[in-house]
N, C-alpha and C positions, 0 to 999 in steps of 0.2 A: 499840775503847780508842784513846785519843790515843796517837799515835806520840811517843817519846822524841827529843828533838834537843838535846844537851848545848850547842850554840851558841846557842839562844834559851832564856833563863830564862822566858819566858812559858809556851812550850810545857812545859819541864819542870815548871813550877808546875801548869799545868794537867793534866798526867799524874798529879800527885800527887793532886789534887782528884778526878780520874776514879777513881783506885784507892780514895780513901778513901769516895767515894760508893758504889760497888760494894760494898766491904765491909760499910759500914754498912746500906746497903738489903738485903743479903743477910740480915739480921738479922728482917727482917719477916715475919711470919707472918699470914695470913689465912685466914678460913673462909666459905664461902658456902654457903648451902643453899636448896633449891626442894622445892616440893610438900609444904610445912609439915615439913621436915627429911627428906623420904624421900631425897633425894640432898643429899650434902654433900661439897664439894671444900675441901681444906685446899692452900694454895700459899705459896712462900716469895717475898719480893721479888724475886728472880731470875727469877719466874714458873716455878718447878719446883713441879709437883704432888705432893706428898709422900703423901697419902692421898686415896682418893675411898671414901665410904660409900654404898651402895645397899640401899634397904629390899627384901627379898626378893618382896614381892609385886608390885613393878614388873617384876619379869623377865618376867611373861606378856604386856606389852605394851611391845615393843620401840621401836614409835614415842613413846609417851609417855615412855619410858626415855630414848631418845635427846634429846629435847627438853629433858628435866629437867637432864639431864647437860650439855647445851651451855649452858644457862641458868647452871646453878651455877658452870660455868668461865668464862663472859663475867663474872659477878658478882664471883667471885674476883679476877680480873685487873682488874677495873674498881676493886676497894677496894684492891689493890697500888698502881696508878697513883695513887689518892687520897693513900694514905699517903705514897708516894714524893714527890708533889707538896708537901705537907705539911713534910716532912723539907728538902727542898732550900729551900722558903721561908724556914724557920726557919734554916739554915746560911745564906743569903744575908743575912738581917737580922742575923745575928752578926757576918757579916762587914763590913757597913755600919757597925756600932757600931764595930769594931775601926778601921775607916777614918776614922770621925770621931774618935776617941781619938788617931789618930797626927796628925791635922792640928792638933790642940791640942798636942802634945807638940813639934811642929816650930819 
């Protein structure tokens, strides 16, 4: 997180944007499955795993289970990253449009 500095308005504004991003990204929810749905991982935008589902027949093959869980985790985190990048890109576009409007108002 960005440290606050009341003497520097840029840092104060950056801190507010950082907090806004963290709050908004925490609402992201993704799900990723491997093995045709035999392993499913649910994850938040804060990369917190909220649920893991494993089909019972995988319990007999530990190596396959480990591979599928690892793949599902990796895919879930990749999806969070993609959604977060999209969110940030949208936010930057909105900020650019606001900046363009301010130039015309001046």
